[in-house]
NUSE-69782 format. One record per residue (C-alpha): residue number from 0; residue in three letters; chain; x, y, z. Coordinates in Angstrom, 1 decimal, m for minus. Layout:
BEGIN
<site><nr>NUM</nr><rest>ALA</rest><kette>A</kette><east>X</east><north>Y</north><up>Z</up></site>
...
***
This chain:
BEGIN
<site><nr>0</nr><rest>MET</rest><kette>A</kette><east>3.7</east><north>m0.7</north><up>m14.9</up></site>
<site><nr>1</nr><rest>ASN</rest><kette>A</kette><east>5.9</east><north>m1.8</north><up>m12.1</up></site>
<site><nr>2</nr><rest>TYR</rest><kette>A</kette><east>5.2</east><north>m2.9</north><up>m8.6</up></site>
<site><nr>3</nr><rest>ASN</rest><kette>A</kette><east>6.1</east><north>0.3</north><up>m7.0</up></site>
<site><nr>4</nr><rest>THR</rest><kette>A</kette><east>3.9</east><north>2.1</north><up>m9.2</up></site>
<site><nr>5</nr><rest>SER</rest><kette>A</kette><east>0.8</east><north>m0.5</north><up>m8.8</up></site>
<site><nr>6</nr><rest>ILE</rest><kette>A</kette><east>1.1</east><north>m0.6</north><up>m5.1</up></site>
<site><nr>7</nr><rest>GLY</rest><kette>A</kette><east>1.5</east><north>3.3</north><up>m4.6</up></site>
<site><nr>8</nr><rest>LEU</rest><kette>A</kette><east>m1.8</east><north>3.7</north><up>m6.8</up></site>
<site><nr>9</nr><rest>LYS</rest><kette>A</kette><east>m3.7</east><north>1.2</north><up>m4.9</up></site>
<site><nr>10</nr><rest>ILE</rest><kette>A</kette><east>m2.6</east><north>2.7</north><up>m1.5</up></site>
<site><nr>11</nr><rest>LYS</rest><kette>A</kette><east>m3.6</east><north>6.2</north><up>m2.9</up></site>
<site><nr>12</nr><rest>GLU</rest><kette>A</kette><east>m7.1</east><north>4.7</north><up>m4.2</up></site>
<site><nr>13</nr><rest>LEU</rest><kette>A</kette><east>m7.8</east><north>3.3</north><up>m1.1</up></site>
<site><nr>14</nr><rest>ARG</rest><kette>A</kette><east>m6.7</east><north>6.1</north><up>0.9</up></site>
<site><nr>15</nr><rest>THR</rest><kette>A</kette><east>m8.7</east><north>8.7</north><up>m0.9</up></site>
<site><nr>16</nr><rest>GLU</rest><kette>A</kette><east>m11.7</east><north>6.3</north><up>m0.9</up></site>
<site><nr>17</nr><rest>LYS</rest><kette>A</kette><east>m11.9</east><north>6.5</north><up>2.8</up></site>
<site><nr>18</nr><rest>LYS</rest><kette>A</kette><east>m11.3</east><north>10.2</north><up>2.7</up></site>
<site><nr>19</nr><rest>PHE</rest><kette>A</kette><east>m7.9</east><north>9.6</north><up>4.7</up></site>
<site><nr>20</nr><rest>THR</rest><kette>A</kette><east>m5.3</east><north>12.5</north><up>4.3</up></site>
<site><nr>21</nr><rest>LEU</rest><kette>A</kette><east>m1.5</east><north>11.8</north><up>3.9</up></site>
<site><nr>22</nr><rest>LYS</rest><kette>A</kette><east>m1.1</east><north>13.3</north><up>7.3</up></site>
<site><nr>23</nr><rest>TYR</rest><kette>A</kette><east>m3.7</east><north>11.0</north><up>9.0</up></site>
<site><nr>24</nr><rest>LEU</rest><kette>A</kette><east>m2.1</east><north>8.0</north><up>7.4</up></site>
<site><nr>25</nr><rest>SER</rest><kette>A</kette><east>1.2</east><north>9.2</north><up>8.3</up></site>
<site><nr>26</nr><rest>GLU</rest><kette>A</kette><east>0.3</east><north>9.5</north><up>12.0</up></site>
<site><nr>27</nr><rest>GLU</rest><kette>A</kette><east>m1.5</east><north>6.1</north><up>12.1</up></site>
<site><nr>28</nr><rest>THR</rest><kette>A</kette><east>1.4</east><north>4.2</north><up>10.7</up></site>
<site><nr>29</nr><rest>ASN</rest><kette>A</kette><east>4.2</east><north>6.2</north><up>12.1</up></site>
<site><nr>30</nr><rest>LEU</rest><kette>A</kette><east>5.4</east><north>6.6</north><up>8.5</up></site>
<site><nr>31</nr><rest>SER</rest><kette>A</kette><east>6.6</east><north>10.0</north><up>7.2</up></site>
<site><nr>32</nr><rest>ILE</rest><kette>A</kette><east>4.4</east><north>12.2</north><up>4.8</up></site>
<site><nr>33</nr><rest>GLY</rest><kette>A</kette><east>7.2</east><north>12.4</north><up>2.3</up></site>
<site><nr>34</nr><rest>PHE</rest><kette>A</kette><east>7.7</east><north>8.7</north><up>2.4</up></site>
<site><nr>35</nr><rest>LEU</rest><kette>A</kette><east>4.0</east><north>8.0</north><up>1.9</up></site>
<site><nr>36</nr><rest>SER</rest><kette>A</kette><east>3.9</east><north>10.5</north><up>m0.8</up></site>
<site><nr>37</nr><rest>GLN</rest><kette>A</kette><east>6.7</east><north>9.1</north><up>m2.6</up></site>
<site><nr>38</nr><rest>LEU</rest><kette>A</kette><east>5.3</east><north>5.8</north><up>m2.2</up></site>
<site><nr>39</nr><rest>GLU</rest><kette>A</kette><east>2.1</east><north>6.7</north><up>m3.4</up></site>
<site><nr>40</nr><rest>ARG</rest><kette>A</kette><east>3.8</east><north>8.3</north><up>m6.8</up></site>
<site><nr>41</nr><rest>GLY</rest><kette>A</kette><east>5.9</east><north>4.9</north><up>m7.3</up></site>
<site><nr>42</nr><rest>MET</rest><kette>A</kette><east>9.1</east><north>6.9</north><up>m6.6</up></site>
<site><nr>43</nr><rest>THR</rest><kette>A</kette><east>10.1</east><north>4.4</north><up>m3.7</up></site>
<site><nr>44</nr><rest>SER</rest><kette>A</kette><east>9.5</east><north>0.8</north><up>m2.5</up></site>
<site><nr>45</nr><rest>VAL</rest><kette>A</kette><east>7.9</east><north>m0.6</north><up>0.7</up></site>
<site><nr>46</nr><rest>ALA</rest><kette>A</kette><east>9.1</east><north>m3.0</north><up>3.1</up></site>
<site><nr>47</nr><rest>VAL</rest><kette>A</kette><east>6.5</east><north>m5.8</north><up>3.8</up></site>
<site><nr>48</nr><rest>ASP</rest><kette>A</kette><east>5.8</east><north>m4.4</north><up>7.5</up></site>
<site><nr>49</nr><rest>SER</rest><kette>A</kette><east>5.4</east><north>m1.1</north><up>6.2</up></site>
<site><nr>50</nr><rest>LEU</rest><kette>A</kette><east>2.9</east><north>m2.3</north><up>4.0</up></site>
<site><nr>51</nr><rest>ALA</rest><kette>A</kette><east>1.2</east><north>m4.3</north><up>6.6</up></site>
<site><nr>52</nr><rest>LYS</rest><kette>A</kette><east>0.8</east><north>m1.2</north><up>8.7</up></site>
<site><nr>53</nr><rest>ILE</rest><kette>A</kette><east>m0.7</east><north>0.6</north><up>6.0</up></site>
<site><nr>54</nr><rest>ALA</rest><kette>A</kette><east>m3.1</east><north>m2.0</north><up>5.1</up></site>
<site><nr>55</nr><rest>LYS</rest><kette>A</kette><east>m4.3</east><north>m2.3</north><up>8.9</up></site>
<site><nr>56</nr><rest>VAL</rest><kette>A</kette><east>m5.0</east><north>1.5</north><up>8.7</up></site>
<site><nr>57</nr><rest>LEU</rest><kette>A</kette><east>m6.8</east><north>1.1</north><up>5.4</up></site>
<site><nr>58</nr><rest>ASP</rest><kette>A</kette><east>m8.7</east><north>m2.0</north><up>6.5</up></site>
<site><nr>59</nr><rest>ALA</rest><kette>A</kette><east>m7.3</east><north>m3.8</north><up>3.5</up></site>
<site><nr>60</nr><rest>ASN</rest><kette>A</kette><east>m5.2</east><north>m7.0</north><up>3.0</up></site>
<site><nr>61</nr><rest>VAL</rest><kette>A</kette><east>m1.5</east><north>m6.6</north><up>2.4</up></site>
<site><nr>62</nr><rest>LEU</rest><kette>A</kette><east>m2.3</east><north>m8.9</north><up>m0.9</up></site>
<site><nr>63</nr><rest>ASP</rest><kette>A</kette><east>m4.9</east><north>m6.4</north><up>m2.1</up></site>
<site><nr>64</nr><rest>PHE</rest><kette>A</kette><east>m1.9</east><north>m4.0</north><up>m3.2</up></site>
<site><nr>65</nr><rest>PHE</rest><kette>A</kette><east>m0.6</east><north>m6.8</north><up>m5.6</up></site>
<site><nr>66</nr><rest>ASP</rest><kette>A</kette><east>m1.9</east><north>m7.5</north><up>m9.2</up></site>
<site><nr>67</nr><rest>TYR</rest><kette>A</kette><east>m1.7</east><north>m11.2</north><up>m10.0</up></site>
<site><nr>68</nr><rest>PRO</rest><kette>A</kette><east>m1.1</east><north>m12.3</north><up>m13.7</up></site>
<site><nr>69</nr><rest>ASP</rest><kette>A</kette><east>m4.2</east><north>m14.4</north><up>m14.1</up></site>
<site><nr>70</nr><rest>ASP</rest><kette>A</kette><east>m6.8</east><north>m16.4</north><up>m12.0</up></site>
<site><nr>71</nr><rest>ASN</rest><kette>A</kette><east>m4.3</east><north>m19.5</north><up>m11.8</up></site>
<site><nr>72</nr><rest>PHE</rest><kette>A</kette><east>m1.6</east><north>m17.5</north><up>m10.1</up></site>
<site><nr>73</nr><rest>LEU</rest><kette>A</kette><east>m0.7</east><north>m19.2</north><up>m6.8</up></site>
<site><nr>74</nr><rest>LEU</rest><kette>A</kette><east>0.6</east><north>m17.5</north><up>m3.5</up></site>
<site><nr>75</nr><rest>CYS</rest><kette>A</kette><east>1.6</east><north>m18.9</north><up>m0.3</up></site>
<site><nr>76</nr><rest>LYS</rest><kette>A</kette><east>0.2</east><north>m17.7</north><up>2.9</up></site>
<site><nr>77</nr><rest>ILE</rest><kette>A</kette><east>3.0</east><north>m16.6</north><up>5.2</up></site>
<site><nr>78</nr><rest>TYR</rest><kette>A</kette><east>2.7</east><north>m17.6</north><up>8.9</up></site>
***
């Protein structure tokens, strides 16, 4: 599974858990429904600023959308 697919699946999972529609997420993030749909299906990539908008609406952290290879994986915090 590539990053686009795994990120999209996590977005969809969080969105549906909160019972948010694509329309609602689109309105709150100012991203098109078509783009969000393609993103959830792993058909497109996402910019970090757009991912941050999505994370905020879904009450998540941007890092929640990434799979880490193991517990020893190091990630730098961006300020």
